[in-house]
MIROVO-63760 format. One record per residue (C-alpha): residue number from 1; residue in three letters; x, y, z. Coordinates in steps of 0.02 Angstrom, whole numbers, plus 50000, padded with zeros to 5 digits. Layout:
% MIROVO-63760
{node NUM; 'ALA'; {X; Y; Z}}
...
END
This chain:
% MIROVO-63760
{node 1; 'UNK'; {50140; 47856; 50155}}
{node 2; 'UNK'; {50252; 47915; 50012}}
{node 3; 'UNK'; {50157; 47952; 49852}}
{node 4; 'UNK'; {50182; 47825; 49712}}
{node 5; 'UNK'; {50289; 47907; 49579}}
{node 6; 'UNK'; {50221; 47886; 49404}}
{node 7; 'UNK'; {50327; 47858; 49252}}
{node 8; 'UNK'; {50322; 47992; 49115}}
{node 9; 'UNK'; {50235; 47867; 49000}}
{node 10; 'UNK'; {50094; 47852; 49127}}
{node 11; 'UNK'; {50055; 48038; 49119}}
{node 12; 'UNK'; {49910; 48051; 48996}}
{node 13; 'UNK'; {49906; 48214; 48897}}
{node 14; 'UNK'; {49797; 48263; 48749}}
{node 15; 'UNK'; {49860; 48173; 48594}}
{node 16; 'UNK'; {49958; 48273; 48467}}
{node 17; 'UNK'; {49981; 48422; 48582}}
{node 18; 'UNK'; {50153; 48478; 48639}}
{node 19; 'UNK'; {50181; 48483; 48826}}
{node 20; 'UNK'; {50242; 48654; 48880}}
{node 21; 'UNK'; {50264; 48772; 49027}}
{node 22; 'UNK'; {50208; 48953; 49031}}
{node 23; 'UNK'; {50322; 49036; 49159}}
{node 24; 'UNK'; {50248; 49195; 49231}}
{node 25; 'UNK'; {50356; 49348; 49257}}
{node 26; 'UNK'; {50374; 49442; 49369}}
{node 27; 'UNK'; {50370; 49308; 49503}}
{node 28; 'UNK'; {50459; 49272; 49667}}
{node 29; 'UNK'; {50552; 49392; 49779}}
{node 30; 'UNK'; {50493; 49571; 49793}}
{node 31; 'UNK'; {50604; 49713; 49854}}
{node 32; 'UNK'; {50532; 49710; 50031}}
{node 33; 'UNK'; {50561; 49524; 50052}}
{node 34; 'UNK'; {50736; 49535; 49979}}
{node 35; 'UNK'; {50779; 49675; 50102}}
{node 36; 'UNK'; {50711; 49579; 50253}}
{node 37; 'UNK'; {50800; 49415; 50212}}
{node 38; 'UNK'; {50965; 49503; 50178}}
{node 39; 'UNK'; {50945; 49599; 50342}}
{node 40; 'UNK'; {50941; 49436; 50440}}
{node 41; 'UNK'; {51086; 49365; 50340}}
{node 42; 'UNK'; {51192; 49521; 50366}}
{node 43; 'UNK'; {51146; 49528; 50551}}
{node 44; 'UNK'; {51205; 49348; 50573}}
{node 45; 'UNK'; {51366; 49388; 50480}}
{node 46; 'UNK'; {51400; 49545; 50581}}
{node 47; 'UNK'; {51338; 49506; 50756}}
{node 48; 'UNK'; {51352; 49317; 50753}}
{node 49; 'UNK'; {51220; 49192; 50807}}
{node 50; 'UNK'; {51097; 49194; 50882}}
{node 51; 'UNK'; {50994; 49332; 50806}}
{node 52; 'UNK'; {50812; 49326; 50860}}
{node 53; 'UNK'; {50671; 49361; 50737}}
{node 54; 'UNK'; {50493; 49401; 50791}}
{node 55; 'UNK'; {50373; 49296; 50686}}
{node 56; 'UNK'; {50431; 49227; 50518}}
{node 57; 'UNK'; {50542; 49355; 50433}}
{node 58; 'UNK'; {50441; 49319; 50274}}
{node 59; 'UNK'; {50306; 49189; 50246}}
{node 60; 'UNK'; {50408; 49051; 50167}}
{node 61; 'UNK'; {50456; 48885; 50246}}
{node 62; 'UNK'; {50616; 48864; 50147}}
{node 63; 'UNK'; {50682; 49037; 50192}}
{node 64; 'UNK'; {50640; 49017; 50376}}
{node 65; 'UNK'; {50719; 48843; 50385}}
{node 66; 'UNK'; {50876; 48903; 50296}}
{node 67; 'UNK'; {50899; 49053; 50411}}
{node 68; 'UNK'; {50864; 48944; 50564}}
{node 69; 'UNK'; {51005; 48829; 50510}}
{node 70; 'UNK'; {51121; 48981; 50508}}
{node 71; 'UNK'; {51076; 49032; 50686}}
{node 72; 'UNK'; {50918; 49137; 50675}}
{node 73; 'UNK'; {50794; 49098; 50814}}
{node 74; 'UNK'; {50612; 49133; 50770}}
{node 75; 'UNK'; {50493; 49176; 50911}}
{node 76; 'UNK'; {50308; 49218; 50915}}
{node 77; 'UNK'; {50313; 49360; 51040}}
{node 78; 'UNK'; {50440; 49490; 51095}}
{node 79; 'UNK'; {50443; 49428; 51276}}
{node 80; 'UNK'; {50517; 49263; 51215}}
{node 81; 'UNK'; {50678; 49355; 51172}}
{node 82; 'UNK'; {50801; 49355; 51318}}
{node 83; 'UNK'; {50828; 49528; 51394}}
{node 84; 'UNK'; {50967; 49626; 51312}}
{node 85; 'UNK'; {50973; 49520; 51153}}
{node 86; 'UNK'; {50946; 49577; 50973}}
{node 87; 'UNK'; {50782; 49551; 50881}}
{node 88; 'UNK'; {50731; 49580; 50700}}
{node 89; 'UNK'; {50552; 49632; 50663}}
{node 90; 'UNK'; {50481; 49544; 50511}}
{node 91; 'UNK'; {50439; 49619; 50342}}
{node 92; 'UNK'; {50254; 49622; 50391}}
{node 93; 'UNK'; {50278; 49759; 50521}}
{node 94; 'UNK'; {50234; 49773; 50705}}
{node 95; 'UNK'; {50125; 49886; 50811}}
{node 96; 'UNK'; {50190; 50026; 50924}}
{node 97; 'UNK'; {50152; 49912; 51072}}
{node 98; 'UNK'; {50281; 49786; 51010}}
{node 99; 'UNK'; {50412; 49924; 50997}}
{node 100; 'UNK'; {50372; 49975; 51177}}
{node 101; 'UNK'; {50388; 49795; 51236}}
{node 102; 'UNK'; {50558; 49778; 51154}}
{node 103; 'UNK'; {50618; 49939; 51233}}
{node 104; 'UNK'; {50559; 49882; 51406}}
{node 105; 'UNK'; {50659; 49722; 51386}}
{node 106; 'UNK'; {50815; 49817; 51334}}
{node 107; 'UNK'; {50818; 49733; 51165}}
{node 108; 'UNK'; {50920; 49796; 51018}}
{node 109; 'UNK'; {50800; 49802; 50871}}
{node 110; 'UNK'; {50817; 49793; 50683}}
{node 111; 'UNK'; {50656; 49844; 50598}}
{node 112; 'UNK'; {50644; 49750; 50433}}
{node 113; 'UNK'; {50465; 49807; 50398}}
{node 114; 'UNK'; {50437; 49827; 50211}}
{node 115; 'UNK'; {50437; 50014; 50171}}
{node 116; 'UNK'; {50271; 49990; 50079}}
{node 117; 'UNK'; {50194; 49922; 50240}}
{node 118; 'UNK'; {50270; 50067; 50336}}
{node 119; 'UNK'; {50181; 50183; 50214}}
{node 120; 'UNK'; {50013; 50107; 50263}}
{node 121; 'UNK'; {50056; 50126; 50448}}
{node 122; 'UNK'; {50092; 50311; 50421}}
{node 123; 'UNK'; {49928; 50333; 50329}}
{node 124; 'UNK'; {49835; 50255; 50475}}
{node 125; 'UNK'; {49922; 50371; 50599}}
{node 126; 'UNK'; {49888; 50526; 50494}}
{node 127; 'UNK'; {49705; 50486; 50460}}
{node 128; 'UNK'; {49675; 50447; 50644}}
{node 129; 'UNK'; {49759; 50609; 50696}}
{node 130; 'UNK'; {49644; 50703; 50577}}
{node 131; 'UNK'; {49490; 50624; 50654}}
{node 132; 'UNK'; {49443; 50499; 50518}}
{node 133; 'UNK'; {49359; 50332; 50542}}
{node 134; 'UNK'; {49467; 50205; 50450}}
{node 135; 'UNK'; {49411; 50047; 50362}}
{node 136; 'UNK'; {49557; 49926; 50342}}
{node 137; 'UNK'; {49529; 49796; 50205}}
{node 138; 'UNK'; {49628; 49643; 50256}}
{node 139; 'UNK'; {49629; 49472; 50338}}
{node 140; 'UNK'; {49607; 49448; 50525}}
{node 141; 'UNK'; {49757; 49372; 50610}}
{node 142; 'UNK'; {49883; 49419; 50476}}
{node 143; 'UNK'; {50037; 49500; 50554}}
{node 144; 'UNK'; {50027; 49648; 50437}}
{node 145; 'UNK'; {49847; 49683; 50486}}
{node 146; 'UNK'; {49887; 49668; 50671}}
{node 147; 'UNK'; {50029; 49791; 50654}}
{node 148; 'UNK'; {49927; 49918; 50556}}
{node 149; 'UNK'; {49777; 49908; 50673}}
{node 150; 'UNK'; {49895; 49934; 50819}}
{node 151; 'UNK'; {49938; 50107; 50754}}
{node 152; 'UNK'; {49763; 50174; 50789}}
{node 153; 'UNK'; {49651; 50037; 50861}}
{node 154; 'UNK'; {49515; 50157; 50917}}
{node 155; 'UNK'; {49495; 50224; 50738}}
{node 156; 'UNK'; {49515; 50066; 50632}}
{node 157; 'UNK'; {49382; 49938; 50586}}
{node 158; 'UNK'; {49433; 49782; 50490}}
{node 159; 'UNK'; {49336; 49731; 50334}}
{node 160; 'UNK'; {49388; 49561; 50268}}
{node 161; 'UNK'; {49281; 49536; 50113}}
{node 162; 'UNK'; {49132; 49598; 50012}}
{node 163; 'UNK'; {49009; 49513; 50131}}
{node 164; 'UNK'; {49077; 49610; 50279}}
{node 165; 'UNK'; {49075; 49770; 50176}}
{node 166; 'UNK'; {48886; 49752; 50163}}
{node 167; 'UNK'; {48862; 49749; 50352}}
{node 168; 'UNK'; {49003; 49850; 50431}}
{node 169; 'UNK'; {48955; 50002; 50534}}
{node 170; 'UNK'; {49061; 50156; 50564}}
{node 171; 'UNK'; {49056; 50296; 50691}}
{node 172; 'UNK'; {49074; 50439; 50568}}
{node 173; 'UNK'; {49018; 50396; 50389}}
{node 174; 'UNK'; {49048; 50576; 50334}}
{node 175; 'UNK'; {49232; 50570; 50378}}
{node 176; 'UNK'; {49285; 50399; 50320}}
{node 177; 'UNK'; {49435; 50328; 50227}}
{node 178; 'UNK'; {49491; 50154; 50175}}
{node 179; 'UNK'; {49665; 50079; 50176}}
{node 180; 'UNK'; {49719; 49900; 50143}}
{node 181; 'UNK'; {49838; 49758; 50178}}
{node 182; 'UNK'; {49973; 49759; 50044}}
{node 183; 'UNK'; {49958; 49577; 49987}}
{node 184; 'UNK'; {49774; 49560; 49939}}
{node 185; 'UNK'; {49687; 49513; 49779}}
{node 186; 'UNK'; {49669; 49674; 49682}}
{node 187; 'UNK'; {49502; 49622; 49608}}
{node 188; 'UNK'; {49423; 49567; 49772}}
{node 189; 'UNK'; {49487; 49722; 49861}}
{node 190; 'UNK'; {49406; 49836; 49732}}
{node 191; 'UNK'; {49244; 49736; 49743}}
{node 192; 'UNK'; {49246; 49765; 49932}}
{node 193; 'UNK'; {49286; 49950; 49911}}
{node 194; 'UNK'; {49150; 49974; 49781}}
{node 195; 'UNK'; {49021; 49903; 49901}}
{node 196; 'UNK'; {49086; 50017; 50039}}
{node 197; 'UNK'; {49077; 50166; 49922}}
{node 198; 'UNK'; {48895; 50128; 49880}}
{node 199; 'UNK'; {48852; 50123; 50064}}
{node 200; 'UNK'; {48961; 50270; 50114}}
{node 201; 'UNK'; {48968; 50400; 49973}}
{node 202; 'UNK'; {49090; 50509; 50072}}
{node 203; 'UNK'; {49219; 50367; 50080}}
{node 204; 'UNK'; {49392; 50432; 50033}}
{node 205; 'UNK'; {49533; 50335; 49948}}
{node 206; 'UNK'; {49710; 50322; 50016}}
{node 207; 'UNK'; {49832; 50444; 49933}}
{node 208; 'UNK'; {49908; 50301; 49832}}
{node 209; 'UNK'; {49886; 50114; 49805}}
{node 210; 'UNK'; {49911; 50015; 49964}}
{node 211; 'UNK'; {49919; 49846; 49876}}
{node 212; 'UNK'; {50103; 49833; 49834}}
{node 213; 'UNK'; {50173; 49840; 49658}}
{node 214; 'UNK'; {50241; 49662; 49671}}
{node 215; 'UNK'; {50075; 49588; 49724}}
{node 216; 'UNK'; {49988; 49676; 49579}}
{node 217; 'UNK'; {50122; 49628; 49453}}
{node 218; 'UNK'; {50116; 49443; 49500}}
{node 219; 'UNK'; {49927; 49441; 49487}}
{node 220; 'UNK'; {49931; 49526; 49316}}
{node 221; 'UNK'; {50057; 49397; 49254}}
{node 222; 'UNK'; {49950; 49252; 49315}}
{node 223; 'UNK'; {49796; 49328; 49231}}
{node 224; 'UNK'; {49894; 49325; 49068}}
{node 225; 'UNK'; {49948; 49143; 49089}}
{node 226; 'UNK'; {49790; 49067; 49162}}
{node 227; 'UNK'; {49675; 49066; 49008}}
{node 228; 'UNK'; {49801; 48960; 48912}}
{node 229; 'UNK'; {49844; 48842; 49056}}
{node 230; 'UNK'; {49766; 48674; 49094}}
{node 231; 'UNK'; {49853; 48680; 49262}}
{node 232; 'UNK'; {49935; 48821; 49360}}
{node 233; 'UNK'; {50062; 48783; 49496}}
{node 234; 'UNK'; {50102; 48920; 49622}}
{node 235; 'UNK'; {50258; 48899; 49728}}
{node 236; 'UNK'; {50227; 48976; 49899}}
{node 237; 'UNK'; {50184; 48938; 50080}}
{node 238; 'UNK'; {50009; 48917; 50151}}
{node 239; 'UNK'; {50027; 49069; 50264}}
{node 240; 'UNK'; {50084; 49179; 50119}}
{node 241; 'UNK'; {49934; 49287; 50079}}
{node 242; 'UNK'; {49995; 49340; 49908}}
{node 243; 'UNK'; {50036; 49158; 49859}}
{node 244; 'UNK'; {49862; 49099; 49908}}
{node 245; 'UNK'; {49786; 49243; 49809}}
{node 246; 'UNK'; {49883; 49188; 49654}}
{node 247; 'UNK'; {49794; 49020; 49656}}
{node 248; 'UNK'; {49626; 49109; 49670}}
{node 249; 'UNK'; {49669; 49230; 49530}}
{node 250; 'UNK'; {49723; 49087; 49416}}
{node 251; 'UNK'; {49558; 48996; 49440}}
{node 252; 'UNK'; {49457; 49155; 49418}}
{node 253; 'UNK'; {49542; 49194; 49253}}
{node 254; 'UNK'; {49529; 49031; 49159}}
{node 255; 'UNK'; {49647; 48900; 49229}}
{node 256; 'UNK'; {49563; 48730; 49231}}
{node 257; 'UNK'; {49653; 48686; 49393}}
{node 258; 'UNK'; {49775; 48774; 49509}}
{node 259; 'UNK'; {49872; 48717; 49661}}
{node 260; 'UNK'; {49997; 48791; 49784}}
{node 261; 'UNK'; {50153; 48694; 49837}}
{node 262; 'UNK'; {50299; 48739; 49949}}
{node 263; 'UNK'; {50417; 48621; 49858}}
{node 264; 'UNK'; {50421; 48524; 49695}}
{node 265; 'UNK'; {50412; 48362; 49793}}
{node 266; 'UNK'; {50235; 48407; 49847}}
{node 267; 'UNK'; {50168; 48401; 49670}}
{node 268; 'UNK'; {50042; 48260; 49643}}
{node 269; 'UNK'; {50080; 48179; 49476}}
{node 270; 'UNK'; {49895; 48143; 49449}}
{node 271; 'UNK'; {49873; 48331; 49420}}
{node 272; 'UNK'; {49961; 48307; 49251}}
{node 273; 'UNK'; {49827; 48195; 49175}}
{node 274; 'UNK'; {49749; 48276; 49022}}
{node 275; 'UNK'; {49865; 48425; 49043}}
{node 276; 'UNK'; {49963; 48495; 48897}}
{node 277; 'UNK'; {50006; 48668; 48965}}
{node 278; 'UNK'; {50064; 48706; 49142}}
{node 279; 'UNK'; {50073; 48884; 49207}}
{node 280; 'UNK'; {50205; 48916; 49341}}
{node 281; 'UNK'; {50230; 49063; 49458}}
{node 282; 'UNK'; {50283; 49098; 49636}}
{node 283; 'UNK'; {50235; 49212; 49779}}
{node 284; 'UNK'; {50332; 49368; 49828}}
{node 285; 'UNK'; {50426; 49280; 49968}}
{node 286; 'UNK'; {50488; 49132; 49865}}
{node 287; 'UNK'; {50671; 49114; 49809}}
{node 288; 'UNK'; {50693; 49073; 49626}}
{node 289; 'UNK'; {50785; 48911; 49667}}
{node 290; 'UNK'; {50618; 48832; 49717}}
{node 291; 'UNK'; {50541; 48877; 49549}}
{node 292; 'UNK'; {50690; 48801; 49459}}
{node 293; 'UNK'; {50666; 48640; 49560}}
{node 294; 'UNK'; {50486; 48634; 49499}}
{node 295; 'UNK'; {50538; 48664; 49318}}
{node 296; 'UNK'; {50660; 48518; 49330}}
{node 297; 'UNK'; {50521; 48406; 49395}}
{node 298; 'UNK'; {50406; 48461; 49254}}
{node 299; 'UNK'; {50544; 48423; 49129}}
{node 300; 'UNK'; {50553; 48246; 49200}}
{node 301; 'UNK'; {50371; 48225; 49149}}
{node 302; 'UNK'; {50393; 48289; 48974}}
{node 303; 'UNK'; {50356; 48473; 48999}}
{node 304; 'UNK'; {50521; 48527; 48921}}
{node 305; 'UNK'; {50469; 48681; 48823}}
{node 306; 'UNK'; {50467; 48835; 48935}}
{node 307; 'UNK'; {50399; 49002; 48876}}
{node 308; 'UNK'; {50415; 49152; 48990}}
{node 309; 'UNK'; {50264; 49267; 48992}}
{node 310; 'UNK'; {50324; 49436; 49055}}
{node 311; 'UNK'; {50203; 49577; 49093}}
{node 312; 'UNK'; {50315; 49699; 49188}}
{node 313; 'UNK'; {50495; 49740; 49234}}
{node 314; 'UNK'; {50546; 49765; 49415}}
{node 315; 'UNK'; {50705; 49852; 49472}}
{node 316; 'UNK'; {50655; 49925; 49641}}
{node 317; 'UNK'; {50777; 49900; 49784}}
{node 318; 'UNK'; {50761; 49957; 49965}}
{node 319; 'UNK'; {50908; 50001; 50077}}
{node 320; 'UNK'; {50943; 49896; 50231}}
{node 321; 'UNK'; {50860; 49943; 50397}}
{node 322; 'UNK'; {50942; 50098; 50468}}
{node 323; 'UNK'; {50993; 50014; 50633}}
{node 324; 'UNK'; {51091; 49882; 50537}}
{node 325; 'UNK'; {51165; 50008; 50414}}
{node 326; 'UNK'; {51227; 50113; 50560}}
{node 327; 'UNK'; {51318; 49966; 50641}}
{node 328; 'UNK'; {51390; 49905; 50477}}
{node 329; 'UNK'; {51453; 50079; 50435}}
{node 330; 'UNK'; {51534; 50096; 50606}}
{node 331; 'UNK'; {51625; 49933; 50573}}
{node 332; 'UNK'; {51681; 49991; 50402}}
{node 333; 'UNK'; {51575; 49861; 50313}}
{node 334; 'UNK'; {51470; 49872; 50155}}
{node 335; 'UNK'; {51298; 49945; 50194}}
{node 336; 'UNK'; {51210; 49916; 50027}}
{node 337; 'UNK'; {51074; 49789; 49999}}
{node 338; 'UNK'; {51188; 49652; 49932}}
{node 339; 'UNK'; {51249; 49482; 49986}}
{node 340; 'UNK'; {51432; 49525; 49961}}
{node 341; 'UNK'; {51422; 49471; 49780}}
{node 342; 'UNK'; {51355; 49298; 49824}}
{node 343; 'UNK'; {51219; 49226; 49715}}
{node 344; 'UNK'; {51051; 49242; 49802}}
{node 345; 'UNK'; {50990; 49069; 49756}}
{node 346; 'UNK'; {51152; 48988; 49812}}
{node 347; 'UNK'; {51137; 49076; 49979}}
{node 348; 'UNK'; {50963; 49007; 50006}}
{node 349; 'UNK'; {50993; 48827; 49956}}
END
């Protein structure tokens, strides 16, 4: 049943207090997501439809639906791609077994794995080669975790949370290292690692942060917004790990309430009762157009004043996957990570 839409006058806010929005920045697309989405768009432009994509290219309903409408076909497993066709691997990465399956089927592949995820894969391979036991902090069933574990399954043990850190056993506690999924809560990950370090004093750190810069930046921005927000709204999909973490971080750092929505139309107007300040952010796989839709809805309910709270600048850009760059170059086409000058939000409407 459609939700009854309230009139602005029915939204009860504290008397004498201006309604406003605190807009977190950075928010939305990270460099790895941007690269992966553009890779599918450019593949469709260059090769024509259909272009197959294993799993969701990024965890966002709007992006997947938009690319599907253009001719991308999303499949769960490699063997669902017809022999000899072209398949794009998602930003979350795949295991060596998936690469072998694609080769056996004669598939042309475009690997859109985020370079920061690829870094974690390489760490896993190197540590396994050097004889380490590896503790992977991450969530079971997430594509990124499955891909990373597939690099060295006999060496890697998954640790999902602090509770598991208290009970996990390892083969060689004297030669032990931890790595992590890139989209986790920074605070919970460090809580897990600190417990592991207490139990295993020889535990070594990865050579650099595995949690990606964008995940950390978005969490820092939400921490800044949350204490002053009666309500925090996070735009992002339910299967987006970093979006779900943003809701948790907001609640942990002072927001009175926090909810995740895919689209502005999913907002429940009853959330606005007794709310004067709304914090807004979005996960790393969310196009800005969805945030602007939410801001328009908030304006309809009297939250006209928007203050951007910026905690970092981001200018990182990754080049397109090498397989795609090679074909574009051979055809004399632009190989940079651009949409031929088109506006990103317009492309994803």
